[in-house]
N, C-alpha and C positions, 0 to 999 in steps of 0.2 A: 202794612197790608200787601204792598207790592212784593216784598221779600217773601212773605208767606205764600202768595200766589205762585211765585217762581218755584219755591220749594215743593208745593203741591203738584205743579206741572212736572218737575223732575221726578217726583215719586210716581206719578202716573206713567211716565215714559219707562221707568225702571220696571214697574209692574208688568207692562206689556212685554218687555224683554225677558222677564222671568218666566213667561209662558212659552218661550222658545226653548227647544232642547239645546243643551250645551253639547257640542260635538268635539271629538278629537279626531282630526283628519288623519293623524298618524296611526290610528287604531284600525281604520278600515282599509282592506286591500283595494288596490286600484280597480276602478270600475264598479265598486259596490257603493251603496248609499252609506253616508256617514252614520255612525252609530252614536247615540247620546253617550256622552262621557259619564261614567259612574264613579263618583268620588264619595266615599263614606269615611267617617271619622271614628276613631277608636274611643273607648271609654276613658283611657288615659289622656287622650287629647282633649276630650270634653271636660275632664276634671281640671286640666291646666287652663283651658279657655275660660271656664267659670272662675277659677282662681284669679285670673288676670282682671276680671271685673269685680273682684272682691266678694264673690258669691261663696257661701258657706262650703266648707270642705266636705260636708255630709249631705248627700242628695236625699230628697224626700219624694215620696210618691203617695198616691191616695190608694188606700186599700178598698176592698169590696164594700165595707160598711161605711165608707165615707171618711174614715179617720186617716190621719197622716202616719206614714211609716218612714223610718229612716233606715238607710243602708249605707254601709261604708263603701267608699270608692275602692277599686282594686289598688293594691299596693304597687308602687313603682317597681318596674322590672318583672312583675308577675305576668304569667300568660294571660290572665283575665284582663289585664290592662289593654291588651291589643284586640279584644273582642269589639265588634261593631257597636257603636252607641246608637245606631239607627238614625243618625243625623246626616242629611244630604247637603251638598253644596248649595242647593236651592234654598233649603231651610236656613242655612247660615247667612245667605245673602238677604233673605227676608228679615232675619234678626238684625243684621247690620243696617238695613234700610230703616227699620223701626227705631233702632237706637240712634242712628244719625239724625232722624227727624226729631227725636226727643232732644238731642243735644243742640241742634240748630235752633229749635224753638226756644230753648232755655237761654241761649246766647242772645237771641233777638229780644226776649223779655228783659234780660239783664241790661242790655244796651238802652232799651226804652226807659227802664226804671232809672238808670244813671242819667239819661238826658232829662227826665222829669225832675230828678233831684237837683241837677245842675241848672235847671231852668232854661235849657237850650232846646231849639227845635231842629237840630241838625239831623 
């Protein structure tokens, strides 16, 4: 329970930081207020990111009637591959936070199960 509380505290702290704008001081001329850094990812990058997680190579979306539609990812080296995927660095960090929470929770459960099986209270 203590580990879970520590994890929840770290997540809360990160959520607070995600509300702060990311800035690139090199982007703003001297004397001007820092501008939020804008980092967007391409469709090709998103395809490769999903592939690294083992996600299907064919994206799906929901059509107006509520059914699923499939569309092909742009081919490697095509101009369409470099189009914006509409994913921001903030969204990527939120995803990493959620995935990290899921992984850490699973490890904690696995350790607790192993201790239960072994009959230890460590």
